[in-house]
Each structure stands twice: as structure tokens, then as C-alpha cells.
C-alpha positions as CSV (number, residue, x, y, z in Angstrom):
1,M,17.5,2.9,-68.3
2,A,20.9,1.5,-67.0
3,W,22.3,-1.0,-64.1
4,I,22.8,1.5,-61.1
5,G,24.2,-1.0,-58.3
6,L,26.2,-4.4,-58.4
7,T,27.6,-6.7,-55.6
8,C,29.6,-9.5,-56.7
9,G,32.6,-11.1,-55.0
10,D,34.9,-8.5,-53.8
11,E,33.0,-5.6,-56.0
12,A,30.4,-3.2,-54.6
13,L,29.3,-0.4,-56.9
14,F,26.3,2.0,-56.8
15,C,26.0,5.0,-59.1
16,P,22.4,6.4,-59.8
17,R,23.7,7.6,-63.3
18,G,24.8,3.9,-64.3
19,L,27.8,1.7,-63.3
20,D,30.2,3.3,-65.6
21,D,30.0,6.5,-63.5
22,A,30.4,4.7,-60.4
23,G,32.8,6.7,-58.1
24,K,32.3,10.0,-60.3
25,V,29.3,11.3,-58.5
26,P,28.1,11.9,-55.0
27,A,25.8,9.5,-53.2
28,P,22.1,10.1,-53.8
29,R,20.2,12.2,-51.4
30,A,18.0,10.5,-48.8
31,D,14.7,11.8,-50.3
32,S,15.5,10.6,-54.2
33,L,12.9,8.1,-55.3
34,A,13.3,5.2,-58.0
35,A,10.0,5.1,-59.6
36,R,10.8,2.4,-61.7
37,G,13.5,-0.1,-61.6
38,A,14.4,-3.8,-60.5
39,F,16.9,-5.9,-58.6
40,V,18.2,-9.1,-59.4
41,L,19.5,-11.5,-56.9
42,E,21.3,-15.0,-57.4
43,A,22.0,-17.4,-55.1
44,T,23.1,-21.2,-55.1
45,L,21.1,-22.7,-52.2
46,T,21.5,-25.9,-50.0
47,P,17.9,-27.5,-50.1
48,E,16.5,-26.8,-46.5
49,S,13.2,-27.4,-45.0
50,R,13.0,-24.2,-43.1
51,P,13.0,-20.5,-44.5
52,H,16.3,-19.1,-45.5
53,C,16.9,-15.3,-45.3
54,L,18.5,-14.1,-48.6
55,L,18.4,-10.4,-47.6
56,S,17.4,-8.1,-45.0
57,H,17.4,-4.3,-44.8
58,R,15.8,-2.2,-42.0
59,R,16.4,1.8,-42.1
60,P,15.7,3.5,-38.5
61,P,13.4,6.4,-38.2
62,P,12.8,9.3,-39.0
63,W,12.7,7.4,-42.6
64,R,11.4,4.2,-41.8
65,S,11.7,1.4,-44.5
66,G,12.6,-2.1,-44.6
67,L,12.9,-5.0,-47.1
68,S,13.3,-8.8,-46.7
69,L,13.5,-11.8,-49.1
70,N,13.3,-15.3,-47.9
71,T,13.0,-18.8,-49.3
72,L,10.1,-20.6,-48.1
73,P,9.7,-24.4,-46.8
74,G,9.1,-26.9,-49.9
75,G,10.1,-24.1,-52.3
76,G,9.4,-20.6,-53.6
77,V,10.5,-17.0,-52.3
78,A,8.4,-14.3,-50.1
79,L,9.2,-10.5,-50.4
80,V,8.1,-8.1,-47.8
81,M,8.7,-4.3,-48.0
82,T,7.7,-1.6,-45.6
83,Q,7.6,2.2,-45.9
84,G,6.1,3.9,-43.0
85,E,3.1,2.3,-42.2
86,D,2.6,0.7,-45.6
87,V,3.5,-3.0,-46.2
88,I,3.8,-4.8,-49.4
89,H,4.0,-8.8,-49.7
90,A,4.2,-10.9,-52.4
91,T,5.1,-14.8,-52.7
92,V,6.1,-17.0,-55.5
93,P,5.6,-20.6,-55.0
94,G,7.7,-22.9,-56.9
95,Q,10.3,-25.5,-56.4
96,L,13.9,-24.4,-55.6
97,P,16.6,-25.6,-58.2
98,A,18.7,-28.6,-57.7
99,Q,21.8,-28.3,-55.3
100,G,24.6,-26.7,-56.8
101,E,22.2,-24.8,-59.6
102,V,21.6,-21.0,-59.5
103,L,18.4,-19.4,-58.3
104,R,17.8,-16.2,-59.9
105,I,15.0,-13.8,-58.1
106,T,13.9,-10.6,-59.6
107,Y,11.7,-7.9,-58.4
108,A,10.7,-5.4,-60.7
109,W,8.6,-2.3,-60.3
110,D,6.8,0.6,-62.1
111,A,5.3,2.7,-59.6
112,P,3.5,5.2,-62.1
113,A,2.0,2.4,-63.9
114,R,0.9,0.8,-60.5
115,Q,2.5,-2.4,-61.6
116,G,5.1,-4.7,-60.3
117,R,6.2,-8.4,-60.2
118,L,8.2,-11.0,-58.2
119,S,9.9,-13.7,-60.1
120,I,11.8,-16.7,-59.6
121,E,13.9,-18.5,-62.4
122,H,16.1,-21.3,-62.7
123,P,18.6,-20.1,-65.5
124,Q,20.0,-23.7,-66.2
125,S,16.7,-25.4,-66.8
126,G,14.6,-22.4,-68.1
127,F,12.0,-22.8,-65.3
128,A,10.5,-19.2,-64.5
129,R,7.3,-18.2,-62.5
130,L,6.0,-14.8,-61.4
131,T,3.4,-13.2,-59.2
132,G,2.1,-9.7,-59.8
133,V,2.5,-6.8,-57.1
134,A,-0.1,-4.4,-57.0
135,K,0.4,-0.7,-56.5
136,P,4.4,-1.1,-55.8
137,K,5.8,1.8,-54.0
138,P,9.0,3.8,-55.4
139,L,12.0,2.8,-53.6
140,P,14.5,5.2,-52.1
141,L,17.5,5.6,-54.0
142,S,19.4,5.5,-50.7
143,D,17.8,2.3,-49.6
144,L,19.2,0.6,-52.8
145,G,22.6,1.9,-52.4
146,L,22.7,0.9,-48.8
147,I,21.4,-2.7,-49.6
148,T,24.2,-3.0,-52.4
149,R,26.8,-1.7,-50.1
150,G,25.4,-3.9,-47.0
151,M,25.4,-7.3,-49.3
152,H,29.0,-6.4,-50.2
153,A,29.7,-6.0,-46.2
154,G,28.2,-9.4,-45.3
155,R,24.9,-8.5,-44.5
156,G,23.2,-10.8,-46.9
157,S,23.1,-14.5,-47.1
158,S,26.4,-16.4,-47.8
159,D,24.6,-18.2,-50.7
160,T,24.2,-15.0,-52.6
161,E,26.3,-14.8,-55.3
162,L,25.1,-11.7,-57.3
163,F,22.9,-8.6,-56.2
164,A,22.2,-5.9,-59.0
165,V,20.0,-2.9,-59.1
166,S,18.7,-1.5,-62.4
167,S,17.0,1.9,-63.4
168,A,14.2,-0.1,-65.2
169,P,12.0,-3.1,-64.8
170,E,14.5,-6.0,-66.1
171,P,12.6,-8.7,-68.3
172,I,12.7,-12.6,-67.4
173,G,12.4,-15.7,-69.5
174,P,14.4,-16.3,-72.6
175,M,17.6,-14.7,-72.9
176,P,20.3,-14.1,-75.6
177,T,23.7,-15.6,-75.0
178,L,26.2,-14.7,-77.7
179,A,28.4,-11.9,-77.7
180,C,27.7,-9.4,-80.3
181,D,30.8,-10.1,-82.4
182,A,30.1,-14.0,-82.4
183,P,30.4,-15.2,-85.9
184,I,27.3,-16.8,-87.3
185,A,27.2,-19.0,-90.5
186,T,25.1,-17.4,-93.2
187,P,24.8,-18.2,-96.9
188,E,27.4,-15.2,-97.5
189,G,29.8,-16.5,-94.8
190,Y,30.2,-15.6,-91.4
191,R,28.6,-12.6,-89.9
192,P,28.8,-10.9,-86.4
193,A,25.3,-12.0,-84.3
194,G,24.9,-8.2,-83.6
195,S,24.6,-7.3,-87.3
196,L,21.8,-9.9,-88.1
197,R,18.4,-8.4,-89.0
198,R,14.8,-9.7,-89.6
199,G,14.8,-11.6,-93.0
200,D,18.4,-12.8,-92.9
201,L,19.2,-16.3,-93.4
202,V,21.4,-18.3,-91.0
203,R,22.9,-21.7,-91.6
204,G,21.8,-24.8,-89.0
205,I,23.5,-27.7,-87.9
206,D,22.5,-30.1,-90.9
207,G,23.2,-27.2,-93.5
208,Q,19.6,-26.1,-93.8
209,L,18.9,-22.2,-93.9
210,H,16.6,-20.4,-91.4
211,P,14.9,-17.0,-91.6
212,V,15.9,-14.8,-88.7
213,L,12.6,-13.3,-87.2
214,G,14.5,-10.7,-85.2
215,L,17.5,-10.1,-83.0
216,V,17.1,-10.5,-79.1
217,R,19.4,-8.0,-77.1
218,R,20.0,-7.3,-73.4
219,T,22.6,-5.9,-71.4
220,V,23.3,-7.4,-68.2
221,P,25.9,-7.2,-65.3
222,A,29.4,-8.9,-66.5
223,S,29.2,-11.1,-63.1
224,G,27.6,-13.8,-61.6
225,G,25.4,-16.0,-63.6
226,F,25.7,-13.5,-66.6
227,A,29.6,-13.4,-66.3
228,P,31.0,-14.1,-70.1
229,V,33.0,-17.3,-70.7
230,R,35.4,-17.2,-73.6
231,L,35.4,-20.6,-75.6
232,R,38.8,-21.1,-77.1
233,A,39.8,-22.3,-80.5
234,P,40.5,-25.0,-81.8
235,Y,38.7,-26.8,-79.1
236,F,35.1,-28.2,-79.8
237,G,35.8,-27.2,-83.6
238,L,35.8,-23.6,-83.3
239,H,38.1,-21.8,-85.8
240,S,38.1,-18.6,-83.5
241,D,37.5,-17.7,-80.0
242,V,34.0,-16.8,-79.0
243,V,32.3,-15.1,-76.1
244,V,29.4,-16.4,-74.6
245,A,27.2,-16.4,-71.8
246,P,27.6,-19.1,-69.3
247,D,24.1,-20.7,-70.0
248,Q,25.0,-20.9,-73.6
249,R,24.9,-24.5,-74.6
250,L,27.2,-26.3,-77.4
251,V,26.0,-29.2,-79.4
252,I,28.7,-31.8,-79.2
253,E,28.9,-34.9,-81.5
254,G,31.4,-37.4,-82.4
255,S,32.2,-41.0,-81.7
256,D,33.7,-40.2,-78.3
257,V,30.2,-38.9,-77.4
258,E,28.4,-41.7,-78.7
259,Y,30.7,-44.1,-77.0
260,T,30.8,-42.3,-73.7
261,F,27.3,-41.0,-73.2
262,G,25.3,-43.2,-75.5
263,H,23.9,-40.4,-77.5
264,E,24.8,-39.0,-81.1
265,R,24.7,-35.5,-79.8
266,V,24.8,-33.7,-76.3
267,L,24.4,-30.2,-75.1
268,V,27.2,-28.8,-72.9
269,P,26.7,-25.6,-71.1
270,A,29.7,-23.1,-71.5
271,R,29.8,-22.6,-67.9
272,H,30.7,-26.4,-67.5
273,L,33.7,-26.1,-69.6
274,V,35.7,-23.4,-67.7
275,N,38.8,-25.5,-67.2
276,G,41.5,-23.1,-67.8
277,T,42.1,-24.4,-71.3
278,A,39.4,-24.8,-73.5
279,A,37.1,-22.1,-71.8
280,L,37.9,-19.3,-69.6
281,R,36.3,-16.4,-67.5
282,E,36.3,-13.4,-70.0
283,P,37.3,-10.2,-68.1
284,C,35.3,-7.2,-69.1
285,G,33.8,-4.1,-67.8
286,T,30.8,-3.8,-65.4
287,T,28.2,-4.8,-67.9
288,I,28.2,-6.9,-71.4
289,T,25.7,-7.1,-74.3
290,Y,24.2,-10.5,-75.4
291,V,22.3,-11.0,-78.5
292,Q,20.8,-14.0,-80.1
293,P,18.7,-14.3,-83.4
294,L,15.1,-15.8,-82.9
295,L,14.4,-18.5,-85.4
296,P,11.1,-20.3,-86.4
297,D,12.4,-23.5,-85.4
298,Y,14.6,-24.4,-82.2
299,G,17.8,-26.1,-83.3
300,A,21.4,-25.3,-83.3
301,L,23.3,-22.1,-85.0
302,I,26.8,-22.6,-86.4
303,V,28.9,-20.1,-84.7
304,A,32.7,-20.0,-85.4
305,G,32.2,-23.4,-87.0
306,T,30.6,-25.0,-83.9
307,P,27.0,-25.9,-83.4
308,M,25.3,-24.0,-80.5
309,E,21.8,-24.0,-79.3
310,S,19.5,-21.7,-80.5
311,L,17.0,-19.4,-78.5
312,F,14.4,-21.7,-77.1
313,L,11.0,-20.1,-76.4
314,G,8.9,-23.5,-75.8
315,R,5.4,-22.3,-75.7
316,L,5.9,-18.9,-74.3
317,R,3.0,-17.3,-76.5
318,R,0.7,-19.3,-74.5
319,K,1.7,-17.7,-71.2
320,P,0.4,-14.2,-71.4
321,A,2.0,-13.0,-68.0
322,L,5.7,-14.5,-68.8
323,L,5.4,-13.2,-72.2
324,A,4.6,-9.7,-70.9
325,A,7.5,-9.9,-68.5
326,S,10.0,-11.1,-71.3
327,L,12.3,-9.6,-73.7
328,L,9.7,-10.4,-76.4
329,C,7.0,-8.5,-75.1
330,D,6.6,-6.3,-77.9
331,Y,6.4,-9.1,-80.6
332,P,2.8,-9.8,-81.9
333,R,1.8,-12.7,-80.0
334,V,0.5,-14.6,-83.0
335,S,3.6,-14.4,-84.8
336,L,6.1,-15.8,-82.1
337,P,6.9,-19.4,-83.1
338,E,6.5,-22.5,-80.5
339,H,9.7,-24.4,-80.3
340,M,9.9,-28.3,-79.5
341,Q,12.7,-29.6,-77.6
342,T,15.3,-31.6,-79.7
343,G,15.6,-34.3,-77.2
344,Y,19.5,-33.9,-76.7
345,R,20.8,-34.7,-73.5
346,V,22.3,-32.1,-71.4
347,L,25.5,-33.2,-69.6
348,R,26.1,-33.0,-66.0
349,P,29.0,-30.8,-64.8
350,Y,31.2,-33.8,-64.3
351,E,30.6,-35.1,-67.5
352,A,31.1,-31.9,-69.4
353,I,34.6,-31.8,-67.3
354,T,35.1,-35.1,-68.8
355,L,34.4,-34.6,-72.2
356,A,36.4,-31.3,-72.2
357,A,39.5,-33.3,-70.9
358,Q,39.0,-35.6,-73.7
359,R,38.6,-33.1,-76.4
360,A,41.8,-31.0,-74.9
361,A,44.0,-34.1,-74.9
């Protein structure tokens, strides 16, 4: 189970044994098949009324195959795959994200289990929707390699910012957003997020203690919408630098917040704080592992001295299809909490930039 393909910016890697071995092994044989796996595509779209092609691949005879991914008028995406005379078609209805926000599309398949799914997500808002794909076919590894390299060569949409291939069906839904070494406040002092276990206690925004129900962990490409951000101390009250995912949101309060935005507390996504001073893009390897403690209530953890949003589940347990496709699929459904929103306002990019400039002054 590993990420085996990645196209992002000027980088294109494909290695069936895992990205860490990229360039060390020869290309896969044309007849090698990926019985299980997933590909993830991220794009920032301009709203259009006509279909928009995000991915198109066609292989000529004697091994005839093809794959295309298109947005639909009014929202949603459609996937069409052909292998010989067999055609698989799947459509996920749903609105496209607001202009400037990321659309994440995941196609996951498990041919031996005869199960597959196509999903769309808006990582910044938490929207997710999926549709099942019956009897998915194994995909030729060579096709996945050709698509990965083809996206890098400009044969994909110019809106595409990330294309990644995994050797396992990848989850969707709530995702962890803290680096494993992020220090989280507990009654005994700060502990690395990755060391927390079920039954441990963590300290919340108002000093209250919360039991950890479990630790959610995921390894993702360190690119695109997953690219890590380094939040720098002493900005925003941090006592040490912290590496987080772009969608990790800080809970910011203070007289300047109340005066400028009319709210006692606001949420600021880390991606909006990247300005070369308070926050930087963090260079690392091809992948990164994020973790997050699961708590009974939704709120804020104290991370390196600063409140940061905890993992939000909403009513995930009431959505069996989404739950089964998530990182929490192995948790007993009845034991999963339901989380209510805090009502904190989420700052827009230009508002976050203004706040970061004020705090950096």
C-alpha cells in the first residue's frame, strides 16, 4: 500500500514499488495489472456552463484502452473507462466549488472485491459526495504510468494541480492535518500528536480536558492540496514552529479580531497564511504523514500554544456510504461521535492575509 505515481508542477514520478523507489526500477510490463488502487486529481476550476475535460487518455491497439474525466454542466463529474469492448461509466452529481477553491476527485477500485467508487470533495468546505462503481476492471500499470507522465507533458487540463496514483483504494472524508511531531497540550505537558493513544487526555481552548477516542493517520503526497505548511513562532501565539496540512484551521482571537471582523474568534486556514513570514511552504519528501486525535466534541486543541481546530465529523455516522469510504470505516458506527459546528466564522483569503499582516507588524 503506497503512492506510486505523482504529477505536480514540474515533477512527474511513477514507480510501482512506491515513490521512494522512483527511478530505481524499470518501467512496468505492459501486461501488469493493478487489481486495487486509486487515483486522485485536484483542480482549481473556473465555473463554466459547458463540460470541461480534466483528463483524457487513449491507448491504441493491440492493447486498446481509454480513460476520461470531465466536469458536467451545472456541477458534478463523469468518468468513462474502456478496455477492449468493455465500457465503465460513472457520474457523481454535485456542485463544483467556488472559484479559486480546490476540487478533489478520487477514483478507487478493488477488482477482486468487485467494488469501486468515484467521489468529489471540496477540501476547504468539507463537502463530499460519491457514487459506487460496480465490477471495476483492474487497470494496466503501464496506462497509469502513461497518464502520470502525460499529465506532466501537458496532456491534461491546465486547471489540474495534482495527479497522484496509489496502490490501494484511498479514503475520502475527514482527514488529519497535523504533522506527527506537532506538540499538543495534555495535563502532563506537550506531547507529539503522533504519540497520542485512545484514553489519553488533551487540553482544549478553554482549559477543559477531552479524552482521545483514537488517532487518525494518513500518508499523502506532499504536493498540491496536501503540501505541508510551516507555521512559524512567535506568530499567532506559537511557542515553536508547527507543520500542518493546508486545510488545518487556526482559532484566532483578540481585540484586533473582534474590531476587524466583528467576532470574538475566527477560523483561519493555514493555506491562507502563507506569506513568507508567518507561514511558509515546507519542503519535504514525496509523501508526508498527518495525524489527528479524534475527540468526543468538536472544538479546538492547543498546539504549540495556539488553538487549532480539531477533527470535525459532523454526522458522518449517519451516512453509511461515506463512512465506509472514510478513514473511520473500522470504527464501530455507534461509538463515533456527532459533531456540531462552533459557529466561528472562516476568514476568506484576503481577510486572512490582512490578519497575518497585522500580527506580523
